N, C-alpha and C positions, 0 to 999 in steps of 0.2 A: 905129078905134082896137081893137085885140086884146090884151086884157088875158091877159096869164100868171098862172096858178098857180104860186105858188110850193110846192113840196113841204113837209109838216111833218116838222117835227124829231122825232125821238123823244126822248121824257123818259126819263130814269131815275126809272122805278117805284119807289115805295116798300118796294114787297116784295120787288125786287132789293136794293137798297142795303145790307142788313145780309149779305148774302153776299158781296156786292163787298169788303165792309170785312173778312169772316172769311177770305176768297182772301187778301186782304193780309196778313193779319196772319200766316198760316199761311205765304207767302212767304218773307215776312222773317225770321221764326223760323227757315228751315233754315240749318245750319251745314255749310259743305263745310271737309272735314275736309284740314288743311295737309301736303304733303309732308315728312317729315322732312328730306329732302336738301335741300331747299330753304330750310330753317331752319336749316342748319348753315352756309349760304353766305351771312345774312343779318348784317352788323354791328350787334350790338347797345350802343346809345350809354352813357356811362358813368352809373354810377350816383352819385349824390348822396348821402352820406353824412352831412357837416355842412355846416351852412351861415355 
């Protein structure tokens, strides 16, 4: 019977975790400017002034 050697899974090292978290935070903080023409075409919901 021949044993197959399973390849080791690479673990996320403790040194890379802060870098990955920092990059995720930077990506989520990016703002995409909206086209004013698209904003004009959007219908705005009515504003509730009194209940």
